[in-house]
ROLO-238529 format. One line per 8 residues: number of its first residue (from 1); for each residue x, y, z of C-alpha. Coordinates in Angstrom, 2 decimals. Example, Ala and Ser with C-alpha at 12.3 -4.5 7.8 and 13.67 -1.06 7.14 Angstrom:
2
1) 12.30/-4.50/7.80  13.67/-1.06/7.14
END
This chain:
590
1) 0.87/-36.68/-27.60  -0.25/-33.34/-26.12  1.94/-32.39/-23.15  1.51/-29.46/-20.76  3.95/-28.23/-18.10  1.99/-26.20/-15.58  2.17/-24.51/-12.20  0.29/-22.15/-9.91
9) 2.45/-19.11/-9.15  1.99/-17.03/-6.00  1.30/-13.89/-8.08  0.72/-13.06/-11.72  4.00/-11.14/-11.96  5.97/-14.30/-11.09  7.18/-16.77/-13.69  8.21/-20.38/-13.20
17) 11.75/-21.20/-14.27  11.45/-24.95/-13.68  8.78/-25.66/-16.30  10.74/-23.66/-18.85  13.81/-25.83/-18.27  11.63/-28.93/-18.69  10.30/-27.60/-21.99  13.68/-26.56/-23.37
25) 15.36/-29.87/-22.45  12.61/-32.05/-23.92  11.82/-29.83/-26.88  13.82/-31.62/-29.57  11.79/-34.76/-28.88  8.54/-33.57/-27.28  6.47/-30.46/-27.91  5.45/-29.02/-24.53
33) 2.98/-26.20/-23.91  3.36/-24.00/-20.84  0.31/-23.13/-18.72  0.80/-20.82/-15.73  -1.89/-19.76/-13.27  -1.93/-18.26/-9.78  -3.02/-19.65/-6.44  -5.75/-17.00/-6.39
41) -7.40/-18.25/-9.59  -10.62/-20.21/-8.96  -9.99/-23.95/-9.15  -12.65/-24.53/-11.79  -11.21/-21.78/-13.99  -7.88/-23.59/-14.03  -9.51/-27.00/-14.56  -11.64/-25.67/-17.41
49) -8.69/-24.04/-19.14  -6.56/-27.19/-18.91  -9.48/-29.36/-20.06  -9.99/-27.25/-23.19  -6.34/-27.80/-24.14  -7.06/-31.59/-24.38  -3.74/-32.79/-22.94  -2.57/-36.39/-22.70
57) 0.05/-35.53/-20.05  0.23/-32.70/-17.50  3.21/-32.04/-15.27  2.74/-29.76/-12.26  5.61/-27.90/-10.55  4.91/-28.03/-6.81  6.00/-25.78/-3.93  4.78/-25.05/-0.41
65) 2.79/-22.05/-1.64  0.82/-23.96/-4.29  0.60/-27.65/-3.34  -2.83/-27.52/-1.65  -4.38/-25.55/-4.53  -2.68/-27.86/-7.05  -4.20/-30.91/-5.36  -7.70/-29.44/-5.81
73) -7.01/-28.99/-9.52  -5.70/-32.55/-9.85  -8.69/-34.10/-8.06  -11.09/-32.45/-10.48  -9.01/-33.17/-13.58  -8.94/-36.85/-12.74  -12.73/-36.98/-12.53  -13.25/-35.50/-15.99
81) -10.12/-36.90/-17.71  -9.63/-40.45/-16.40  -6.95/-41.31/-19.01  -4.83/-38.22/-18.37  -1.27/-38.88/-17.14  -0.52/-36.57/-14.20  3.09/-35.97/-13.12  4.25/-33.98/-10.12
89) 7.69/-32.47/-9.55  9.37/-29.74/-7.54  10.79/-29.30/-4.04  7.51/-29.87/-2.19  7.05/-33.43/-3.47  10.69/-34.51/-3.78  11.49/-35.26/-0.14  8.53/-37.30/1.09
97) 7.55/-39.23/-2.03  5.70/-42.09/-0.37  3.50/-39.64/1.58  2.46/-37.85/-1.61  1.85/-41.03/-3.57  -0.49/-42.23/-0.85  -2.15/-38.89/-0.21  -2.86/-38.08/-3.89
105) -4.00/-41.33/-5.57  -5.03/-39.31/-8.64  -1.41/-38.79/-9.76  0.64/-41.21/-11.85  4.27/-40.25/-11.23  6.48/-38.02/-9.09  9.73/-36.69/-10.51  12.25/-36.54/-7.67
113) 14.72/-33.67/-7.45  16.32/-32.21/-10.57  13.79/-32.91/-13.28  15.01/-32.02/-16.76  16.47/-35.38/-17.78  14.01/-37.43/-15.74  10.93/-35.70/-17.17  12.19/-36.11/-20.72
121) 12.91/-39.83/-20.25  9.54/-40.35/-18.56  7.81/-38.77/-21.55  9.82/-41.07/-23.83  8.45/-44.12/-22.03  4.88/-42.83/-21.77  4.83/-42.26/-25.53  6.75/-45.47/-26.24
129) 7.19/-48.86/-24.58  6.10/-47.80/-21.07  9.20/-49.33/-19.45  8.76/-47.08/-16.43  11.15/-49.20/-14.36  14.01/-47.87/-16.52  13.37/-44.23/-15.61  15.66/-43.18/-12.76
137) 14.51/-40.60/-10.24  10.74/-41.20/-10.16  8.16/-42.54/-7.72  4.86/-44.23/-8.58  2.40/-46.83/-7.34  2.99/-50.42/-8.47  0.53/-53.12/-7.41  -0.95/-50.66/-4.89
145) 2.44/-50.12/-3.26  4.78/-47.12/-3.52  7.73/-47.77/-5.82  10.78/-45.48/-6.03  13.29/-46.04/-8.81  17.02/-45.47/-8.48  18.18/-41.90/-7.92  19.43/-40.12/-11.03
153) 22.92/-38.61/-11.24  23.19/-34.84/-11.33  22.92/-33.28/-14.76  25.77/-31.28/-16.32  24.40/-27.74/-16.00  26.79/-26.44/-18.63  24.96/-28.46/-21.26  21.41/-27.36/-20.42
161) 19.67/-25.47/-23.24  18.34/-21.97/-22.58  14.85/-21.74/-21.03  14.38/-18.14/-22.19  13.96/-18.34/-25.98  10.26/-19.13/-26.28  8.23/-16.82/-28.50  5.20/-16.97/-26.21
169) 7.23/-15.40/-23.36  8.32/-12.28/-25.25  5.12/-10.21/-24.81  5.24/-10.51/-21.01  8.94/-9.99/-20.30  8.48/-6.34/-19.35  5.46/-7.08/-17.13  6.72/-9.96/-15.03
177) 9.74/-10.98/-12.97  12.22/-13.12/-14.89  14.05/-15.68/-12.76  17.51/-16.87/-13.74  20.03/-19.20/-12.12  23.76/-19.34/-12.66  24.37/-22.10/-10.12  22.59/-24.83/-8.17
185) 23.31/-25.94/-4.65  24.51/-24.17/-1.53  27.79/-24.44/0.43  26.03/-24.02/3.78  24.06/-26.43/5.96  21.26/-24.38/7.51  18.90/-27.01/8.92  15.69/-25.10/8.12
193) 16.50/-24.81/4.40  16.05/-27.33/1.58  19.25/-26.11/-0.06  21.24/-27.72/2.76  20.25/-31.16/1.47  22.14/-30.85/-1.81  25.90/-31.14/-1.39  28.16/-28.80/-3.33
201) 27.65/-25.98/-5.79  27.49/-26.49/-9.57  27.68/-23.71/-12.15  26.07/-23.12/-15.52  28.07/-22.04/-18.56  28.93/-18.37/-17.99  28.91/-17.37/-21.64  25.46/-18.91/-22.16
209) 24.14/-17.09/-19.12  25.47/-13.78/-20.41  23.88/-14.41/-23.81  20.56/-15.16/-22.10  20.75/-11.92/-20.11  21.46/-9.93/-23.29  18.52/-11.62/-24.98  16.19/-10.90/-22.07
217) 17.15/-7.23/-21.95  16.84/-6.85/-25.72  13.28/-8.16/-25.50  12.17/-5.89/-22.68  12.87/-7.69/-19.40  12.82/-5.14/-16.56  13.26/-7.20/-13.40  15.70/-10.12/-13.48
225) 16.08/-12.06/-10.25  18.96/-14.48/-9.70  17.78/-17.48/-7.68  21.27/-18.72/-6.77  21.19/-19.55/-3.07  24.51/-17.75/-2.47  25.37/-15.63/-5.48  28.65/-14.35/-4.00
233) 30.11/-17.66/-2.81  32.84/-17.16/-5.41  34.31/-13.66/-5.26  35.80/-13.85/-8.75  32.57/-15.13/-10.29  30.43/-12.48/-8.57  32.83/-9.72/-9.67  32.77/-10.97/-13.25
241) 28.96/-10.97/-13.35  28.66/-7.59/-11.63  31.11/-6.06/-14.12  29.23/-7.63/-17.04  25.86/-6.33/-15.84  27.18/-2.82/-15.21  28.59/-2.63/-18.75  25.76/-4.41/-20.60
249) 22.63/-3.30/-18.70  19.86/-1.33/-20.34  18.19/1.65/-18.60  15.29/0.61/-16.41  16.53/-2.93/-15.77  16.92/-4.11/-12.16  18.89/-7.19/-11.06  18.19/-8.87/-7.72
257) 20.56/-11.25/-5.91  20.55/-13.39/-2.79  23.75/-12.38/-1.03  25.49/-13.95/1.96  26.42/-10.80/3.84  29.29/-11.90/6.05  31.42/-13.28/3.19  31.05/-10.23/0.93
265) 34.53/-8.80/0.42  34.97/-5.05/1.12  36.74/-4.52/-2.21  33.69/-5.88/-4.06  31.41/-3.43/-2.24  33.84/-0.58/-2.92  33.76/-1.47/-6.60  29.94/-1.49/-6.64
273) 29.71/1.77/-4.72  31.97/3.38/-7.28  30.87/1.79/-10.56  27.26/0.57/-10.27  24.51/2.93/-11.46  21.97/3.74/-8.70  19.07/1.29/-8.64  20.65/-1.30/-10.95
281) 21.20/-3.90/-8.21  19.12/-5.05/-5.25  20.45/-7.36/-2.52  18.48/-9.84/-0.44  20.40/-10.91/2.66  19.22/-13.61/5.02  20.15/-12.72/8.60  17.48/-14.92/10.26
289) 18.87/-14.53/13.80  21.64/-12.75/15.69  21.48/-15.28/18.55  24.74/-17.23/18.47  23.31/-20.34/20.16  20.37/-20.42/17.74  22.67/-20.17/14.72  24.88/-22.91/16.11
297) 21.91/-25.25/16.64  20.73/-24.85/13.04  24.33/-25.17/11.72  24.30/-21.65/10.37  27.80/-20.18/10.23  27.44/-16.42/10.39  29.42/-13.47/11.66  26.94/-10.68/12.40
305) 29.86/-8.27/12.79  31.01/-8.90/9.21  27.44/-8.95/7.93  26.84/-5.56/9.56  29.98/-4.21/7.91  28.67/-5.31/4.51  25.19/-3.86/5.00  26.61/-0.59/6.32
313) 29.09/-0.20/3.46  26.39/-0.89/0.87  24.01/1.56/2.55  26.65/4.27/2.71  27.25/3.79/-1.02  23.64/4.77/-1.69  23.47/2.70/-4.88  21.84/-0.58/-3.82
321) 18.61/-1.25/-1.91  18.85/-4.04/0.65  16.18/-6.49/1.77  17.09/-8.26/5.04  15.27/-11.40/6.24  14.50/-12.62/9.76  12.93/-15.91/10.85  10.91/-16.07/14.06
329) 10.69/-19.42/15.84  14.18/-20.87/15.39  15.49/-23.18/18.15  16.11/-21.52/21.54  15.11/-18.08/20.23  12.36/-16.98/22.59  10.29/-13.79/22.32  12.89/-11.63/24.10
337) 15.75/-13.04/22.06  13.84/-12.37/18.85  13.19/-8.82/20.03  16.96/-8.39/20.29  17.48/-9.91/16.83  14.93/-7.50/15.37  16.55/-4.47/17.00  20.03/-5.55/15.94
345) 18.97/-5.75/12.31  16.67/-2.71/12.29  19.62/-0.64/13.49  21.30/-1.34/10.15  18.55/0.64/8.40  17.64/-1.77/5.57  15.23/-0.53/2.92  13.14/-3.62/3.67
353) 13.07/-5.86/6.73  11.17/-9.07/6.05  9.85/-10.80/9.14  8.99/-14.42/8.41  8.04/-17.43/10.52  9.81/-20.77/10.57  8.36/-23.37/8.23  9.11/-27.03/8.89
361) 9.87/-28.02/5.31  9.81/-31.68/4.35  13.30/-33.12/4.12  15.02/-30.54/6.32  17.07/-31.43/9.36  14.99/-29.21/11.62  11.80/-31.06/10.71  13.53/-34.33/11.55
369) 14.57/-32.84/14.94  11.17/-31.24/15.61  10.43/-33.28/18.75  13.80/-32.38/20.28  12.76/-28.72/20.38  9.09/-29.33/21.13  7.82/-27.99/17.82  4.18/-28.05/16.85
377) 3.34/-26.95/13.32  0.70/-27.04/10.61  0.07/-30.49/9.14  -0.22/-29.11/5.61  1.81/-26.59/3.63  3.25/-24.12/4.42  3.99/-26.08/7.66  4.36/-22.90/9.69
385) 5.20/-23.44/13.35  2.63/-22.97/16.10  5.14/-23.05/18.92  8.12/-24.82/20.47  9.74/-25.29/23.88  10.68/-21.58/24.26  8.01/-19.73/22.28  4.27/-20.34/22.47
393) 1.45/-19.41/20.12  0.67/-16.28/22.11  4.20/-15.02/21.39  3.79/-15.91/17.71  0.55/-13.92/17.54  2.33/-10.93/19.05  5.19/-11.16/16.55  2.65/-11.41/13.72
401) 1.23/-8.10/14.94  4.72/-6.65/14.52  4.95/-8.11/11.02  1.64/-6.54/10.00  2.53/-2.93/10.78  6.18/-3.38/9.78  5.03/-4.25/6.27  2.60/-1.35/6.03
409) 4.65/1.38/7.69  8.30/0.51/7.04  8.65/-1.74/4.03  6.14/0.23/1.96  8.01/3.48/2.74  4.87/5.49/3.34  6.31/7.45/6.25  10.01/6.78/6.72
417) 10.80/9.96/8.69  7.88/9.45/11.08  8.58/5.80/11.84  12.32/6.37/12.20  11.65/9.12/14.73  9.04/7.18/16.72  11.11/4.00/16.80  14.13/5.78/18.28
425) 12.62/8.65/20.29  9.25/7.58/21.68  9.91/3.92/22.61  12.69/2.01/24.29  13.51/0.14/21.08  12.19/-0.02/17.49  10.67/-3.44/18.19  8.66/-1.96/21.06
433) 7.16/0.65/18.73  6.09/-1.93/16.16  4.81/-4.28/18.88  2.81/-1.67/20.75  1.34/-0.22/17.57  0.76/-3.69/16.09  -1.17/-4.81/19.16  -3.26/-1.62/19.10
441) -3.90/-2.13/15.36  -5.10/-5.68/15.98  -7.32/-4.67/18.92  -9.07/-2.08/16.75  -9.93/-4.79/14.21  -8.01/-2.98/11.46  -6.22/-6.15/10.37  -9.55/-7.47/9.08
449) -10.49/-4.47/6.93  -9.00/-2.62/3.99  -7.34/0.77/4.10  -6.50/3.75/1.92  -3.32/5.79/2.27  -5.06/8.43/4.39  -6.35/5.68/6.71  -2.79/4.69/7.57
457) -2.00/8.21/8.71  -5.24/8.58/10.65  -4.74/5.25/12.40  -1.20/6.05/13.43  -2.32/9.46/14.69  -5.14/7.79/16.67  -2.64/5.37/18.19  -0.32/8.21/19.23
465) -3.20/10.22/20.72  -5.06/7.49/22.60  -1.88/6.02/24.10  -0.34/9.37/25.06  2.87/8.50/23.22  5.85/10.76/24.08  6.86/13.33/21.44  3.47/12.95/19.76
473) 3.41/16.51/18.37  6.79/16.14/16.64  5.80/12.72/15.27  2.57/14.09/13.79  4.57/16.93/12.22  6.87/14.37/10.61  3.85/12.40/9.42  2.62/15.56/7.69
481) 6.10/16.02/6.21  6.13/12.42/4.90  2.65/12.73/3.47  3.34/15.96/1.60  6.81/14.92/0.43  5.49/11.71/-1.13  2.18/13.02/-2.46  1.98/13.31/-6.21
489) -0.63/16.04/-6.28  -2.05/18.76/-4.06  -4.43/16.99/-1.64  -7.97/18.31/-1.62  -8.56/17.49/2.02  -5.78/16.68/4.43  -6.07/14.12/7.24  -4.73/16.61/9.81
497) -6.35/19.66/11.41  -5.28/22.91/9.79  -3.14/24.97/12.17  -3.20/28.17/10.11  -6.30/30.26/9.66  -7.39/31.08/6.12  -6.59/34.75/6.73  -3.00/33.94/7.75
505) -2.45/31.83/4.63  -3.86/34.58/2.43  -1.44/37.06/3.97  1.49/34.76/3.29  0.43/34.17/-0.32  -0.04/37.90/-0.86  3.44/38.50/0.46  4.93/35.81/-1.77
513) 3.41/37.32/-4.88  5.09/40.66/-4.29  8.17/39.37/-2.51  9.15/35.78/-3.47  12.40/36.20/-1.50  10.30/35.29/1.54  11.25/31.74/0.52  14.85/31.03/1.45
521) 15.66/29.32/-1.85  16.97/30.53/-5.19  15.32/27.51/-6.81  11.91/28.81/-5.79  12.69/32.29/-7.05  13.66/30.86/-10.46  10.25/29.17/-10.77  8.68/32.64/-11.11
529) 5.23/31.33/-10.19  2.35/33.68/-10.80  -0.60/34.07/-8.43  -2.72/31.44/-10.16  0.11/28.89/-10.15  0.85/29.53/-6.48  -2.71/28.82/-5.39  -3.08/25.86/-7.76
537) 0.19/24.02/-7.15  1.30/24.91/-3.62  0.30/24.52/0.02  1.44/26.39/3.10  1.67/24.20/6.19  2.85/24.64/9.77  5.34/22.28/11.41  6.14/21.98/15.14
545) 9.87/22.01/14.40  12.27/24.08/12.33  11.63/22.62/8.90  14.81/24.11/7.40  17.07/22.52/10.02  15.36/19.20/9.46  15.63/19.31/5.67  19.25/20.52/5.73
553) 20.65/18.47/8.61  17.99/16.00/9.78  17.96/17.88/13.08  14.80/18.33/15.15  14.70/21.80/16.71  11.40/22.36/18.49  10.59/25.73/16.99  7.37/26.16/14.97
561) 7.92/26.98/11.31  6.15/27.15/7.98  6.90/25.30/4.77  5.70/25.87/1.23  5.01/22.60/-0.59  5.18/22.84/-4.38  3.60/19.98/-6.35  5.43/20.02/-9.66
569) 2.87/19.57/-12.45  5.46/18.24/-14.91  6.38/15.08/-12.98  4.06/14.88/-9.95  6.93/15.22/-7.47  6.71/17.54/-4.48  9.32/19.93/-3.13  9.27/21.59/0.28
577) 10.65/25.11/0.47  11.50/26.92/3.69  10.50/30.47/4.54  12.88/33.22/5.53  12.17/33.39/9.26  12.48/37.16/9.57  10.10/37.76/6.68  7.50/35.22/7.73
585) 7.33/36.51/11.29  5.89/39.71/9.89  2.98/37.77/8.37  2.12/35.23/11.07  2.39/35.19/14.82  5.09/32.49/15.08
END
């Protein structure tokens, strides 16, 4: 019997952990091939590829991001392979089984919840006596009526075989994200999250997990993401794993964790700040809302004061990047309340601030209470809200405008100094900057067209100019600083208007050749650049503020200055050197 476990990932770099557990658990008895695609692959490409494999059984792992595309694949497979057994599993189909059985008549079975043991037993029956009634934890149609068998007991996670030892996965370990779990379940009861449905937290065997991590690193894995809902629920366990990873890690490997910020102990952070190599760990922290009433209504226990302490301590340590999440559209959080939530969290200075919108997931308490809060939402996945009793679709559109420019200008780190300055010096609050700019961006139609890096700078400059934004000149100077600092090579044509005449630049270069001490840096003097190297690898640019004070202290002093930008040919990194003010005044009129 030819069996395939398949799924449609959101991106190529993602891998599906669930189908690998199904394969490893059933492997002693059933040989299962893995077939992963993406939601962006044409439906017929997927159908054709699966058809050529000539399977007898296909199991699809289903989530909100892939269910609609998966259904299209299933509908076509059924037409060309009428005898094929099609099985669905995963969180999207586990909590409304009757709906899915009736909506997708092309499928044969749905595996409900945790699937390793259920899938294996179902395959036993399909290849044997077909006593489907004996398989716990499945749904199917019987005599044209939905039939759901008894729920299966939870599996002992300590006994699960490793899902990481397949030869076919080795070539791609360095190119894709590897997902790993050390526990299942969540101790919290957030009513918008599927994890709240499962009671309690169960752990895998620690020694097996450590062996798997060693194996993954030995075979080239670069990004390993822990999918535990609350990795640090146990302080002792988290410390043990952190210590293990610090000692055993290989250069270039990054580990990502979902952390609950307000229960992170200060001594754990102090340990990480002292012992962890920079860039080894990355934290994802769900804040969602800072509105106390909202958190109470969704049964989310959270101390923003303690969470802020954690984020601040980690940031001060300078070792770990942090990704903080917000959810717009939670109960009793109107537009103005969400604005406050955004500003509260932005003030913490996370490396990434993810702005998402509430999704009414099947099986969650909030979906059950939807009428109580006046929710309207999409009928099909991802079930994103369209409004509720305190926030309408117009407000949602406005917040989406914020999300658009936040992603491009903050999370992508294209101009950190510029955005930081604008958010705190030219607008009442950071949210107001992103909202005003986001609305302008949308009105120009830019959200419907592509963009190059230079376009982002030009569009922000246009926004500042046309709206007469306060401190525009300083902001544009910082944009130039960001652009040059992050550019990997000397730009042929800059997006800004040149403030220095060619003759002035020539005078400065001539002076540098004979008197390099014009640059107030011993590091520049040691470079000993000749005339050809100066012209080839450097730029001289004017700034509307004292560039030395800004580089040294982050202080904006409104005094025009010049900077020499050196684009290092050996590694493509740029360095900005400051001129000796007394010397440069002899060459230019500033």
